[in-house]
Each structure stands twice: as structure tokens, then as C-alpha cells.
N, C-alpha and C positions, 0 to 999 in steps of 0.2 A: 504493500500500500504506500509506503514512502511518505515522508513529510509528516506534518502534525496530523494526528487523528482526531476523531470525535472525543469529546469529554465523556467521562464515565456516566454522567447524568443525561447525555443525549438520548432522546426517546426514539426508538424505531418501533413502529407499530403498523397496524393495518386499519383500513377504513371501510365502512359499509353505510347503507342508508335503509331506513325502516321499510319503505314500500318495496325496495329491491330485494329484500331477503326474508322478511317476516312471514308473509302469507297470513293465514288465519284471519282473513279480512272480516269474517262474520262472528268471530269468537271474542269472548271477554268484554262484550258490550261496545266493541269498536264501532264508530260511525263510518260512513262512507267518506272518502277523500275525492278530490278532483281527479286523481289518477285512477281510482276505481271506475269513475264515470268515463273518463277519456279512453282507458284501455278497453272498455267494453263497447266503444263506439266503432262500428265497422270501418275498416280502412285506415285506422289511426296507427296501429302497431303492426310491425312485421309479423307475418304468420298468424295474426289474430291473437297473439299472446297477451296474457294479463298477469297481474301480480297476486291473483287469488291464493295461489299456493306458494309461488316463488321458490325459495329454498327451504321453506318450513322452519325457519330459524326460531319462530315462536315456540315450537315444540322441541327443537334440537339445539338450543343455545348452549346447553352444558357440553355437548359433544364438540361444538364449534369452539368454545372456550378452551377445551382440552387440546385442540389442535394448535391454538395460539400459544398455549403454554409449552407445548412440545417444541415449537419453533424457537421459543425464547423471547417472544415479543413482550415488550414492556408497556406498550400502550395500545389502546383500541379506541378509535374514533367511531362513534355510533350516533344514530339519530333517534329521537323520540317521535313517534307518530302522534301528531296533535289530535287527530280524531279518535285515537285509542284512549286518550286522557279526557278530552272534551268531545263527545260524539257529535254535538251540535256546534262545536267551536267555542262555546262560552257556556256560562251557567255553572252547574254543579259538576265537579270533577268525578270521573268514573273510577271508583276504587279499584276495580279489577285491572284497569289499565295501569294505574300507578303501582299496583302490586307486581305486575309483570316486570316493570323496569327496576323496581327495588330488588327483585330476585336476580335480575340480570347483573346489576351493579354489585350485589353481594358476591355473586359467583366469580365475577371478574377479579374483585379484590382478594377473594380467598385463593385465587390462582396467581397472585402477584402481578396482575395486569391493571394499569391505571386507565380508568375510563375518561374519554373526552366526549362530551355530549354536544351534538348539534341540535338546536331546538327546532329548526325548520329546514328540512331537506325536501321541500316541494310538495308534501302531501297535505295541502290545505283542506280542512273539513269542507265537504260539499255544501253543507248547510250555510257556510259563510260565503261560498261562491254564489249561492242563490241570493245573497244580500249585496252582491256587487264584487265579492272577492277582494283582491288587492287593489282594485279600482275604487273601492270604498274606503275612505280615510279611517273610518271606525275600526277597520281590521287591524290597524296598528295598535289600537288600545286593547282589542281582544287578544292580540299576540302578547302584549306586555303582561296581561292578566294570566294567560297560560304559562308564560315564562316564570312568573313569580310562583305559581303553583308548583312547577317543577323544581325551582330552587329550594322551596320549603320541603319538598318530599325527598329530594336526592342530594341537596347541597351540603349536608353534613358529611358526605363521603366523596362526592364528585367535586373536584377542584379545578377542572378545566372545561371551558364552555365555548361553543360558537353560537352566535345568535342565528345567523342565516348561512345557508350554503348557496354560493353562486347567485347572488341577486340579479346579475346580468341575465342569466338563463331564465330565471323566474319571470323577469320583466319582458325580455325581448323574444326569447324562443317560445315563451308561453302566450304572449299577448300581441306579438307582431309577426313572427315567422310562422306561428301556428303549429309548430312541430311537437310542442309539449302542452300538457294540460295548463290552462283550460282550452287551448287550441284556437285562440283568437288572432285576428289579423288587423290590428289597429295601431298604427305607429304612435299617434298622440296618446292613446291609452297606455301603451307600453312605457312611454317616458313618464307619464303620471304615476304608473305603478312603481317605477324605479324610485321615485321620490317617497312614496308611501312605504316602500321597503326600507329605505334609509331612516325614515321616521320610526318605523317599527323596531329596527335595530337599535336606535338611540334609546327608545323607551324601554327596551329589554335590558340594555346596559344599565340604565337608571334603576330599573326594578332590581337588578342584581345588587347594585350598591345599597339599595334600601333594604334588601333582604337580610343584611347582616352576615351573610355567608362569606367565608374566606375562600379565596381562589382567584383565578384569572379568567377573563372573558375577552373573546375576540370575535372575528367574523372570518368566514372562508370565502375568498374571492377567486374566481377563475381569471387568471392574468396571463398575458402573452407578451414576450418581447416582440416588438413589431419593427420590421425592417422594410425600407422602400425597395421596390424591385429593380430600380436603377437610381443613379445619382441625379436624375432630372428633377427640376423644381416641382413639377406636377406630381411625381411619385412621392417626393418628400412630403408634400402638402397632404396627399392622400394618406400616407402612413401616419402623419400627426393626427389627422382626423380619426383614423382607426384607433390610435392610442387613446384619444379622448373618449371615444365611444365605448371601447372595451375596458380600458384600464382607469383613466383619470376620472371618469364619471362616477366611479365608486371609491377609488383610492382617495380622492380629494376630500369628499365629505367625511369618510371614516377617519382620515389621518390629519386633515386640515380644518374640517368643519365648514367647508365651502364647496360649491360646485365650480368646475373650471369655466372661466368667463367665455372662452371661445366656444365651448359646447352650448352654453346657455344662449349665446348670440345666434348660433346656427339653428338651434331648436326654435327660438323666437321667430327667426326669419321664415321658418317653414311651418309656423303656427302649431308647433309641437311642444312649446315650453310648458313645463309643469306648473301647476297652481301651487305656489309655495306660500303658506299662510304666515302671518306675523308670528315670530317666536320659533318657527320650525328650525331655522338654521342655528339659532341659539341652542335649541335642544340637542341638535346633532353635534354642535361644537363642544358643548359642555359635558358630553358623555364619551370621552376617549376610550379606546380599547387598551387592554394590557398587552396584547400581541396581535399581529396580523397573520391570519391563516392564508396560505397560498396554494391554490390548486393549479399545478403546472403540468401540461401534457405536450405542447408543441408551440412553435413560433408561428407568426403570421408574416408573410411577405406580401406587400400590397402594391398594386399598380393603380395609376390614375383611373378614375371611374367616370365615364361620361353619362352614366345612368342618372336619370332625374331623381330616382329614389335614393336619397342620401344615405340610408341605413344599409343598403345592399352594397357591400364592399367588393372590390375586384381583387380577390386573393389569387396568388400565383402558387403553383406547386413546383418547387425547385426540381429540376431534372437531376438525375444521378443520386438523389437522396433515397434512403430506405424509409419505408412506410409501414405502419402497423395495419392490422386487419380493419381498423376504422378508417384507413386512408390518411392517418395523421403522420406527419413527418417526424422522424426520430432525430431530435436535435438537443442533446444534453447541454451543449454550450449555452443554449438559450436560458436554461435555469440559472446559470451563473450570471449571465448578463442581466436577467430580471432582478436577482437578489442585489446585485451591485447598484442597479438603477434605483431600487426602492431605498436602499441605505443612503444613497447620495441625495435623492430628491425629497425624502420624507423623514429626515432627521433621525436616521439610524434606529428604526423601531425593532423591537423583538419580533422574530418571525418563526413560523412553523410551516413546513410543507405539509398541508393537510390532505393533499391527494397528489400522487404521481404513480403512474402505472401504464400498462398497455394491454390491448387485446390482440391475441394471435389465434391461429386456427386450433392449436392444441389437439391435433388429430393423430399424433404419433405416441404409441405406448410401448414401453419396454420394461419387462420384469415388474409389471403392475404400476409403473410410474409414468405419468405423462411427460414426454420429452419436450420441454419448452426452452431450449437454449437461447432462442431469440429474446424471451422475456428476461432471462438471466443477464444477457448482454445489456438490455435496456436498463434494468435496475442497477446493475454494476456501474454503468456510465453516469447515471443520474445521481446515485449515491456519492460517486467520486466528485461530481460537480458540487454537491452539498458539502462534502468534506473540505473541498478547496475554499468554499465560501467561509466556513468556520475558521480555516487557517488564515484567511485574510482579515479576520476580526469581525465579520458580519455576525449579527446576533441571532443565529439560527439555532433553534433549540430542539427540533424534532423533525421526523420524516415518516409520514404515514402512507403506506402503499395501498393504492386502489387496485385490487381489493382482496379481502381475505378469501372469499369464495366467488366462483362464477355466480352471476345473478341476473335479474331482470334489468336489461340495459335500455330502459325507457322506450323510445320509439323503435328501437332495434329488437325489442323483445329478448328472447333467449339466444339470439343468433351470434352475439359477440361475447367472448369470454375474457374477463379481466382478472380472474382469481389466481392466487398462488395455490389454491386447492380447486380441483375439478369437481363439478357437480353433475352427476348423472341424473338428468331431469326425469327419466323413467322411474328410477328407484329412489332418488334424492340422496343416494350414497355420495359421500365425499371421498375423493381420491387424491393422493399426494401428486403434486407436480414437482419436477426436478427443481423448479425455482424455489419452492418451499424448503427443500433439502439444502439448496445453496444458501438461502437466507439464514437458516439455522446455523450453518457453518460460519457465515459472515459475521453474525452477531457474536458467536463464541470467539472468533479470531480477533475481533475488534474490541473485545472486553466490554460489550454492551449489555451483558446479562444483568 
């Protein structure tokens, strides 16, 4: 490995999300989520797949935690399903739902694994969607109430929190591109939703401070290092817009308490500016995070776009690069570029890689083990980029691999496999992949147990 390594308290873990793994959608008093409705809408999900059963983690969590322990993982980033705790999104909490997450947290801690909880990983209660969803400003208050309930229930043992996962995706993929629940195509609504999500985030941070619980709270943003396709002024300008749209539109409010002026001007010019009420930016600015969670998968290379639709960017797929089964370029250097940029532009915040991983075909098996050498190369190169960042003094404190097990990959259904453990969807049996064996050895050799 050479050079300075990770510190002993650096966390290597895995990450999952409730709708993608739990199943048991009608058990324990759980209400419907927007993903239940979306996945059951014909034509929305590849092969007509749904999360009804998913990986049945709801019933098999003890087995999944045993696998984590065997690998030597110190951390597990999981999400709570809001409709499992509040079937109608608000009102009286569902005791059976809270009991499930209490059992899960207890089992993790008994196995020496530290939970990091994401409060919102896209499964909004359908009852709230019917009241306007994230387009309804009141949803930010319902979210804060839900968050406070979870802090009270689990916060005596859980010390690491994310408010939201990838608000860009919730806002734009869900409300503008229409590829995710709730499946809408309204650019102005998507921009408004992005503001309500930032408000919800700030209110959930505020609720955490008021709960009296000890710990750290952050947010997980999907971020990209963005490069122009050429040195031309047009491509440079397009890349800067792409950076504003994907990165700065969320980084700036979370870490500076403001929206970027250039993006506000562009949205105003296109009649898409969000309605920001008096006191909103003060609320966002007064509730800073303890750390920034970063979901990094690939870079974006941007060319000038003559399209009148300013939100549809002209992305270039570099020739000669390797790509994952998702069609995403493998570019570990981008992780280091991104971390350096955030350290430089945002006053050196504490950071955690809350997701990094890759989908591959995983169709070769030998001696009962899935042969996924491509995933090993992917993880090794990205962990090396993270190690280099730590060596440079960047305040990176953990690295959570997406994902523990193969699971429901949103609009792709079960057609894409990200896990370090294979799931046979016929039997729900978990099988070791070579990457899990490699990770176990990596953790031992780097003294990260």
C-alpha cells in the first residue's frame, strides 16, 4: 500500500436503503410509500419488478449482520422507512415499526458494527404525496417531526445520522426527469422541491440539536467532479452550469447557507426560481452539518448544449474508458479531485464517503464464489484515492461501499447488481462474492478491524 495509511478509527462499512432491501411492505403496520405506488405502475420499472419482497432483509437482518461481521466491517449505513414508522406520514408513530429498527440497531451493536442512519432514502409515505408530497412546504415540518421521533427512539445508541440521501435525485429525477417516484415531469416543481428538501434538512438538523442526543449529523449528496469536454469557452461555461446544477445547488446551502447566485439568476430567467419565504435561508444557514456525506460513482464530462431545455445537459462518454454495467465511467481520480475541491472551496469540512461502488454482471462462479475481479479493481482504486486524500490532510473519516447485498436498483429493478454479496432472487440465498473475501483481507491488512 505504501505511504501513510488510514487511521485506526477510519470506518469502512457498507450501505443499503430500506425500500431496496427490506421487503415486507405489508407487515408490521407499514404504510405505502411513493415507491410502492411507482413500482406497481406498469412500464415504470424494468421487468415489472417491485420492492414487495426485495431481499427480505426485514426477516433476514440477523443473517445479513452476521455477514458484515465476518467481513470485519465497522460501520453500516442504513435507512429508516418513514412509512414503517408513520404509515400516514404524520400523527401517531407505529410501535411495530420502531421496534423493528430498535432490534436492528441492537443486533448491529452486539456485533461491533456502528450504525449510521439515513432518515430519508426516497420512500416518502404515499399519504403525504397525496397532500402534494415534497411540492408541499408542510412536508418539511412532517419530516422534522418524524426525524425527532427517530432521534428519541434510537438516538441513545445511534451516533451518526444523515438527514437526506441525494436530494438532487429526489428533486430532479423524481419531479423533472420522471424516472423515479413520484414520476413527474415539471422543471419548476423540481426546483421548488429542491428548496423544500433543503428546508426539511435544516429543520431535521435543528430537531437533532433540540433532541439533546449526542452525535453527528450530516447529509449525503451525490456529487460529481465535472470537466469540460474541450478547453473552449462554450464547454467551460456548460461545465460550470452543470456544476451549479448538480453540485453547488446543494453544497452551497448545506455548507454556506446560501444558494449560488448564478443558478438563482438562471432559474429566475427561465421562470423556475423557487419560492423562498422570509427566514428560510436563515434557517438553512443556522443549522450547519457536522460532516458532509458524499456519494461518488463517476465524473461528468460536459459539452456545450444548444438544447433550449437548460436542465438537459450534453454529457460526453470518454472513449477508451472502462465502464460499469450501469454504463458509468470508472474514474477513481475523480474522487480525489472532488475531495480536494470541497476542502478548498468549502473551508475544509469533515467528510465521509457515504456511497461508492459498482454494478457488474457477476455471472461467473467458481468453487461457490462469484468471481467479480472487476469490482475488486474498482474498490481497490477508489479506496486508494481515499487513502491519498487522508494522506494529504483532507478530513475524510469513513468509506461506505454500495452495497452490502444485491438489491432493488430503483428503475432498473433487479437487473443491476451492486452487492459484495450475491442475492439469488429465486431463493433469497446470499452468496459470497470474491470482492467480499478481498475486502475482509483488506480490512485485516490495513489494521481497520
